[in-house]
C-alpha positions as CSV (number, residue, x, y, z in Angstrom):
1,M,61.6,18.9,-22.0
2,A,62.0,20.6,-18.6
3,D,60.3,23.7,-17.3
4,W,60.4,26.7,-19.6
5,Y,60.4,30.4,-18.9
6,M,59.2,33.3,-21.1
7,S,58.7,37.1,-20.9
8,V,57.8,39.6,-23.5
9,A,61.4,41.0,-24.0
10,G,63.2,38.0,-22.5
11,A,66.2,38.2,-20.2
12,G,69.9,37.2,-20.1
13,S,70.8,34.8,-22.9
14,K,67.1,34.2,-23.7
15,T,67.4,30.4,-23.7
16,G,64.2,29.9,-21.7
17,A,66.1,27.5,-19.4
18,D,65.5,29.4,-16.2
19,W,64.1,32.7,-14.9
20,A,67.3,34.7,-15.4
21,N,67.4,33.6,-19.1
22,R,63.7,33.9,-20.1
23,E,63.0,33.4,-23.7
24,D,61.6,36.5,-25.5
25,F,58.0,36.2,-26.8
26,S,56.6,35.7,-30.3
27,Q,53.5,33.8,-31.3
28,A,55.7,31.0,-32.8
29,K,57.9,30.8,-29.7
30,L,55.0,30.6,-27.3
31,Q,53.3,27.9,-29.4
32,A,56.6,25.9,-29.5
33,A,57.1,26.2,-25.8
34,V,53.5,24.8,-25.2
35,D,54.1,22.0,-27.7
36,Q,57.2,20.9,-25.9
37,L,55.6,20.4,-22.5
38,T,55.6,16.9,-21.2
39,A,53.9,15.5,-18.1
40,G,55.0,17.4,-15.0
41,D,56.5,20.3,-16.9
42,T,55.5,24.0,-16.4
43,L,55.7,26.9,-18.8
44,Y,56.2,30.1,-16.7
45,L,55.1,33.4,-18.1
46,E,56.1,36.7,-16.6
47,A,52.9,38.7,-15.7
48,E,52.9,40.9,-18.8
49,T,50.7,41.3,-21.9
50,Y,51.3,38.8,-24.7
51,T,49.5,40.0,-27.9
52,L,48.4,37.0,-30.0
53,T,47.9,36.7,-33.7
54,A,46.3,33.3,-33.5
55,S,45.0,30.8,-31.0
56,I,47.5,28.9,-28.7
57,D,46.8,25.2,-29.3
58,C,47.1,23.0,-26.2
59,D,47.1,19.8,-28.2
60,G,50.5,18.2,-27.5
61,G,49.1,15.3,-25.6
62,A,48.0,14.6,-22.0
63,G,49.8,15.0,-18.7
64,S,48.9,12.5,-15.9
65,Y,47.5,12.5,-12.5
66,G,50.0,14.2,-10.2
67,S,52.1,15.2,-13.2
68,Y,50.1,17.9,-14.9
69,K,51.2,20.0,-17.8
70,T,51.0,23.6,-16.5
71,I,50.9,27.1,-17.9
72,M,51.2,29.7,-15.2
73,A,52.2,33.3,-14.5
74,L,54.8,34.7,-12.1
75,N,55.4,38.3,-11.1
76,G,58.4,40.3,-12.4
77,S,60.6,38.8,-9.7
78,G,59.7,35.2,-10.7
79,V,57.5,34.7,-7.7
80,E,53.9,33.3,-7.7
81,D,51.8,36.0,-6.1
82,N,48.6,35.7,-8.2
83,S,49.7,38.3,-10.7
84,Q,48.2,37.4,-14.1
85,A,49.8,37.1,-17.5
86,I,47.5,38.7,-20.1
87,L,46.9,36.6,-23.2
88,D,45.3,39.1,-25.6
89,G,43.6,37.8,-28.7
90,N,43.5,41.4,-29.8
91,S,40.3,40.9,-31.8
92,T,42.4,38.8,-34.2
93,A,42.8,35.3,-32.7
94,T,39.7,33.1,-33.0
95,N,40.3,31.7,-29.6
96,V,42.9,32.3,-26.9
97,L,43.4,28.7,-26.0
98,T,42.2,25.6,-27.8
99,H,42.3,22.0,-26.5
100,N,42.5,18.5,-28.1
101,N,43.2,15.5,-25.8
102,T,44.3,18.0,-23.2
103,D,43.9,15.7,-20.2
104,Y,45.6,16.7,-16.9
105,W,46.5,20.3,-17.7
106,R,46.5,23.2,-15.3
107,F,46.2,26.9,-16.2
108,L,47.0,29.3,-13.4
109,H,46.9,33.1,-13.2
110,L,46.0,33.8,-16.8
111,D,43.9,36.8,-18.0
112,M,42.6,35.7,-21.4
113,I,40.8,38.4,-23.4
114,G,39.8,39.6,-26.9
115,A,39.1,36.4,-28.9
116,T,36.7,36.8,-31.9
117,G,35.1,33.5,-30.8
118,D,35.2,31.6,-27.5
119,I,38.2,32.2,-25.2
120,W,38.6,28.5,-24.5
121,A,37.4,26.1,-27.2
122,G,37.8,22.5,-28.3
123,T,39.1,21.4,-31.7
124,G,39.3,17.6,-31.6
125,T,39.2,14.8,-29.0
126,N,37.5,15.5,-25.7
127,S,39.7,16.7,-22.9
128,Q,39.4,15.7,-19.2
129,Y,40.8,16.6,-15.7
130,I,41.6,20.2,-16.3
131,V,42.2,22.8,-13.6
132,F,41.7,26.6,-14.1
133,Y,42.7,28.7,-11.1
134,N,42.6,32.5,-10.9
135,C,41.9,32.8,-14.6
136,N,39.8,35.3,-16.6
137,F,37.8,34.7,-19.8
138,D,36.8,38.2,-20.8
139,N,35.7,40.3,-23.8
140,A,35.1,37.4,-26.3
141,G,33.1,37.7,-29.4
142,A,31.2,34.5,-28.3
143,D,31.4,32.7,-25.0
144,G,34.1,33.2,-22.4
145,Y,34.6,29.7,-21.2
146,S,33.0,27.2,-23.6
147,A,33.3,23.5,-22.9
148,T,30.4,22.1,-25.0
149,T,31.9,21.7,-28.5
150,K,34.5,18.9,-28.3
151,D,33.8,18.7,-24.6
152,S,36.2,19.4,-21.8
153,T,34.8,17.3,-19.0
154,D,35.8,16.6,-15.4
155,A,37.2,20.2,-15.1
156,I,37.3,22.4,-12.1
157,L,37.4,26.2,-12.1
158,I,38.4,28.0,-8.9
159,H,38.4,31.8,-8.5
160,C,37.8,32.4,-12.2
161,E,35.9,35.2,-14.0
162,A,34.0,35.5,-17.2
163,N,33.0,39.1,-17.9
164,S,31.8,41.2,-20.8
165,N,31.6,38.4,-23.3
166,S,29.1,38.6,-26.2
167,G,27.7,35.2,-25.4
168,H,27.6,33.2,-22.2
169,G,30.1,33.7,-19.4
170,F,30.6,30.0,-18.6
171,E,29.0,27.4,-20.8
172,A,30.0,23.8,-19.9
173,S,29.3,20.2,-20.7
174,P,29.0,17.6,-18.0
175,E,31.1,17.6,-14.9
176,N,32.6,21.0,-14.9
177,D,32.6,22.4,-11.4
178,F,32.7,26.1,-10.4
179,I,34.0,27.3,-7.1
180,Y,34.1,31.0,-6.2
181,C,33.7,32.1,-9.8
182,Q,31.9,35.1,-11.2
183,A,30.2,36.1,-14.5
184,I,29.3,39.7,-15.0
185,E,27.8,41.7,-17.9
186,N,27.8,38.9,-20.4
187,G,25.6,39.1,-23.5
188,A,23.6,35.9,-22.7
189,R,23.7,33.7,-19.5
190,G,26.2,34.1,-16.7
191,F,26.5,30.3,-16.1
192,S,25.1,27.6,-18.4
193,P,26.6,24.2,-17.2
194,K,25.2,20.8,-16.5
195,D,26.1,17.9,-14.2
196,S,28.0,20.4,-12.1
197,H,28.6,21.7,-8.6
198,I,28.4,25.5,-8.4
199,I,29.6,26.8,-5.1
200,G,30.0,30.3,-3.9
201,C,29.6,31.9,-7.4
202,L,28.2,35.3,-8.5
203,A,26.2,36.1,-11.6
204,H,25.5,39.8,-12.1
205,A,24.0,42.0,-14.8
206,N,24.0,39.3,-17.5
207,T,21.6,39.8,-20.4
208,T,19.5,36.7,-19.8
209,D,19.6,34.3,-16.8
210,G,22.2,34.5,-14.1
211,F,22.3,30.6,-13.8
212,A,20.6,28.4,-16.4
213,V,21.6,24.8,-15.6
214,G,20.7,21.3,-16.5
215,T,21.2,18.2,-14.4
216,T,23.2,20.2,-11.9
217,L,24.1,18.4,-8.6
218,K,24.3,21.4,-6.3
219,I,24.0,25.2,-6.4
220,A,25.0,26.6,-3.0
221,N,26.0,29.9,-1.5
222,C,25.6,31.8,-4.8
223,I,24.3,35.3,-5.6
224,S,22.3,36.0,-8.8
225,D,21.6,39.7,-9.1
226,D,20.3,42.2,-11.7
227,N,20.2,39.7,-14.6
228,G,17.8,40.3,-17.4
229,G,16.1,37.0,-17.1
230,N,15.7,34.6,-14.1
231,G,18.1,34.4,-11.2
232,I,18.4,30.6,-11.3
233,N,16.7,28.6,-14.1
234,L,16.7,24.9,-13.4
235,N,16.3,23.1,-16.7
236,S,16.4,19.5,-15.4
237,H,17.0,17.5,-12.2
238,P,19.3,19.5,-9.9
239,S,19.3,17.9,-6.5
240,E,19.8,21.0,-4.3
241,V,19.7,24.8,-4.4
242,S,20.6,26.2,-1.0
243,N,21.8,29.3,0.7
244,C,21.5,31.4,-2.4
245,R,20.5,35.0,-2.9
246,M,18.3,35.9,-6.0
247,T,17.8,39.6,-6.2
248,N,16.7,42.3,-8.6
249,N,16.4,40.0,-11.6
250,G,14.2,40.7,-14.6
251,G,12.4,37.3,-14.3
252,Y,11.8,35.1,-11.4
253,G,14.3,34.5,-8.6
254,L,14.1,30.7,-9.1
255,V,12.4,28.8,-11.9
256,D,12.2,25.0,-12.4
257,S,11.1,23.2,-15.5
258,A,11.8,19.7,-14.2
259,V,12.4,17.9,-10.8
260,C,14.4,20.3,-8.6
261,G,14.8,18.1,-5.5
262,L,15.4,20.5,-2.7
263,S,15.4,24.3,-2.3
264,F,16.2,25.6,1.1
265,N,17.4,28.7,2.9
266,N,17.2,30.9,-0.2
267,F,16.7,34.7,-0.1
268,Y,14.6,36.7,-2.6
269,Y,14.2,40.4,-3.2
270,G,13.1,42.6,-6.1
271,N,12.7,40.0,-8.9
272,T,10.3,41.4,-11.4
273,S,8.2,38.3,-12.1
274,G,8.2,37.1,-8.5
275,E,10.2,35.0,-6.1
276,E,9.7,31.5,-7.5
277,S,7.9,29.6,-10.3
278,I,8.2,26.2,-8.9
279,T,6.3,23.3,-10.5
280,Y,8.3,20.2,-9.8
281,S,10.3,20.8,-6.6
282,I,10.1,18.1,-4.0
283,E,10.5,20.5,-1.1
284,T,11.1,24.1,-0.4
285,I,12.3,25.0,3.1
286,G,13.3,28.2,4.9
287,K,12.6,30.8,2.1
288,V,13.3,34.4,3.1
289,T,11.7,37.4,1.3
290,G,13.7,40.6,2.0
291,T,12.7,44.2,2.3
292,S,16.0,45.3,0.6
293,D,18.8,43.4,-1.2
294,G,21.2,44.2,1.7
295,Y,24.3,44.8,-0.5
296,A,26.8,47.4,0.6
297,D,27.4,48.9,-2.9
298,Q,25.9,46.9,-5.7
299,S,26.7,49.6,-8.4
300,N,30.4,49.2,-7.6
301,D,30.3,45.4,-7.5
302,D,30.4,45.2,-3.7
303,F,28.0,42.5,-2.6
304,T,29.1,42.5,0.9
305,L,26.1,42.5,3.2
306,T,25.5,45.6,5.2
307,A,25.4,45.4,8.9
308,G,22.1,43.8,9.8
309,G,21.6,42.7,6.1
310,E,18.7,40.3,5.7
311,G,18.7,36.7,4.7
312,V,21.4,34.1,4.3
313,G,24.5,34.6,6.5
314,I,27.7,35.1,4.6
315,S,31.5,35.7,4.6
316,T,34.4,36.3,2.1
317,P,34.7,34.6,-1.3
318,Y,38.3,33.8,-0.8
319,G,38.0,32.1,2.6
320,N,37.4,28.4,3.4
321,L,34.5,26.7,1.6
322,A,31.4,26.1,3.7
323,E,30.6,23.1,1.4
324,S,32.8,20.1,0.8
325,T,35.4,20.6,-1.9
326,N,35.9,16.9,-2.4
327,V,34.0,16.8,-5.8
328,G,36.1,14.0,-7.3
329,Y,38.5,16.0,-9.5
330,P,42.3,16.3,-9.3
331,T,43.5,19.2,-7.3
332,A,47.0,18.0,-6.4
333,G,49.5,20.9,-6.2
334,M,47.0,23.7,-6.2
335,P,48.4,27.0,-5.0
336,P,46.9,28.9,-2.0
337,D,43.9,31.2,-2.4
338,P,44.5,34.5,-4.2
339,N,42.9,36.7,-1.6
340,G,41.7,39.1,-4.2
341,G,44.6,38.7,-6.7
342,S,46.5,41.5,-8.4
343,G,45.9,40.7,-12.1
344,G,43.9,42.3,-14.8
345,G,40.6,40.8,-13.7
346,R,37.6,42.7,-12.4
347,Q,37.8,42.1,-8.6
348,T,34.4,41.8,-7.0
349,R,33.6,41.7,-3.3
350,F,30.9,39.4,-2.2
351,Q,30.2,37.2,0.8
352,I,29.8,33.4,1.0
353,R,28.1,31.6,3.9
354,G,30.4,29.9,6.4
355,A,33.8,30.9,5.1
């Protein structure tokens, strides 16, 4: 199969062969288009709302390095501008996307909402080397992004959101990395990964911990604010927590229950139980305790620091990464940064050091 094109009403002769002749949408046609993808192919969806009656199964086999299978959205003119296609489970589909041996797939500019279970879930063989870019996992009856059952490992999520899910925002098995992602108002934890890099992420107003992580390699340049539990809860052996802001959480700012490694240049304000409950950390350097949280307008999701704001220096979440992005996962062919995007997601302003 070659590339395929689809919109809700279709266009032209509706063959799906090109943008001018987009196939019209039905559940069966969308599933068939996904099933026909071969390595290097892309399914292009116009940025509209596709109401699902069942999960879309991405189980038609693997792509390959440099020849991903891709599902992505284009705007109404057939141009990639970070507009998102909404895949709506409509409180009917158990999941929005499922995976089974889904190696080397990319998902770009998708707003996935309304599943009765997890938005993203595994059904069979583990999947590896998956890229999510400018995607949302929202309003699920369970977790937003779930990569623990039938693991999806060696995945990277960039500029993704998990908001207002009944369970965790992001729950991940080993080697899922999160760069400039956010989890807001989830019914459990914001982020719950292990063996991961978490760079430039925001966890806000989640019911329990903002970040609850195991064996995580690095948490850097993150904000954890107004969560019901701890800001960052280290369950085992992270090597570094640095340049993070833990503010207004219901528990501690930072908790460790095993060897932390190194905690440095972190900022604390207004955490109910205190700044830190550190038992095993090797070393803590450069801790700052603030006299205010320093955010411009937290109530409206604006975490930009006010002029003269205290603590860790910061810049925009969609600028260049302060930390290395060479985390060992395939990113060939990634599009440019969305600079805020224009899709259905909840756009949040916050600042990241060094961008």
